[in-house]
Structure formats: C-alpha cells, structure tokens
C-alpha positions as CSV (number, residue, x, y, z in Angstrom):
1,M,-15.0,16.6,-8.9
2,N,-14.7,15.9,-12.6
3,K,-14.4,12.3,-13.7
4,K,-10.9,12.6,-15.2
5,G,-9.5,14.1,-12.0
6,E,-11.3,11.5,-9.9
7,C,-9.8,8.7,-11.9
8,I,-6.3,10.0,-11.5
9,R,-6.8,10.4,-7.8
10,N,-8.1,6.8,-7.5
11,R,-5.3,5.3,-9.5
12,S,-2.3,7.2,-8.2
13,N,-1.0,4.5,-5.9
14,F,-2.2,1.3,-7.6
15,T,-2.1,1.3,-11.4
16,T,-3.8,-2.1,-11.7
17,P,-5.4,-3.2,-8.4
18,K,-6.2,-6.9,-8.4
19,S,-7.7,-9.1,-5.8
20,Y,-4.4,-11.0,-5.3
21,H,-2.8,-7.7,-4.2
22,M,-5.3,-7.3,-1.3
23,I,-4.8,-9.1,2.0
24,D,-8.6,-9.5,2.7
25,K,-9.2,-11.4,-0.6
26,K,-9.2,-15.2,-0.9
27,D,-6.6,-15.2,-3.7
28,F,-4.2,-12.8,-2.0
29,N,-0.6,-13.7,-3.0
30,P,2.2,-11.9,-1.1
31,D,4.8,-12.9,-3.7
32,I,2.8,-11.2,-6.5
33,L,2.3,-8.2,-4.3
34,N,6.0,-7.9,-3.7
35,V,6.7,-8.1,-7.5
36,F,4.2,-5.3,-8.0
37,L,5.8,-3.2,-5.2
38,N,9.3,-3.6,-6.6
39,N,8.3,-2.9,-10.2
40,D,5.0,-1.0,-10.6
41,A,4.2,0.8,-7.4
42,S,4.1,4.6,-7.4
43,P,7.1,6.4,-6.0
44,K,5.1,7.9,-3.2
45,L,3.8,4.4,-2.1
46,K,7.4,3.0,-2.3
47,L,8.6,5.9,-0.1
48,L,5.8,5.3,2.4
49,L,6.7,1.7,2.8
50,E,10.4,2.5,3.0
51,Q,9.6,4.9,5.9
52,I,7.7,2.2,7.6
53,N,10.7,-0.2,7.3
54,L,12.9,2.5,8.9
55,L,10.4,2.9,11.7
56,D,10.4,-0.9,12.2
57,A,14.2,-1.0,12.4
58,Q,14.2,1.8,15.0
59,D,11.5,0.0,17.0
60,M,13.5,-3.2,17.0
61,K,16.6,-1.4,18.1
62,T,14.9,0.5,20.9
63,S,12.2,-1.8,22.2
64,N,13.0,-5.1,20.5
65,R,9.4,-5.4,19.1
66,L,7.4,-4.4,16.0
67,Y,4.2,-2.4,16.1
68,K,1.3,-2.4,13.6
69,H,1.1,0.4,11.1
70,L,-2.2,1.7,9.7
71,I,-2.3,3.4,6.4
72,F,-5.3,5.7,6.0
73,T,-6.6,7.2,2.8
74,D,-9.5,9.5,1.9
75,V,-10.4,7.4,-1.1
76,N,-13.4,5.7,0.4
77,R,-14.8,4.0,-2.7
78,S,-13.7,0.8,-4.4
79,T,-10.2,-0.7,-3.8
80,Y,-7.9,2.1,-5.0
81,G,-5.3,3.8,-2.9
82,A,-2.8,2.8,-0.3
83,V,-5.6,1.3,1.8
84,A,-5.2,-1.8,-0.5
85,I,-1.6,-2.4,0.8
86,P,-1.3,-4.8,3.7
87,N,1.2,-3.9,6.3
C-alpha cells in the first residue's frame, strides 16, 4: 500500500486522535470526546454510533437491558480508526 493511501485509511474516522479521546488512557475525557463526536467526527463514524443508539433503544424496549457493543477495525497499528471510540 502506498503511504498516501495508507494515511487516508488511518485517518478516515479520527482526524486528530488524542489521548483524551481514548478510554484506555489516563487523561480520557468523555466531555471532550462528545464535543469531537458532535463536531469533527466522520459521517460514517457518526452513522455507526447512531445505529448503536437505535439498537440500544430496541434492546431496552424488548428486554429492558443494554448490551455491550464491540467495534472492530482492520487498522491494527497505532490509535487510528473506530477502535479508538469507547462504547
């Protein structure tokens, strides 16, 4: 894969991944993450999270409980991609 295409692929969900965006980092801040999601997240990441919210609403309606969601990505290096999103 050429470097330009690789960079676009790595950055398509998070334009500026920071440690305070990631739940497994000491300085994680859910308020800053929500500001990012509302203003700077990619359309496909927003759509994915909206779909999860719809599934949660259906689960609460049918079983009165919430289930965990796992977001998998094939970007296995560094911190880029939807894998950085806590859910």
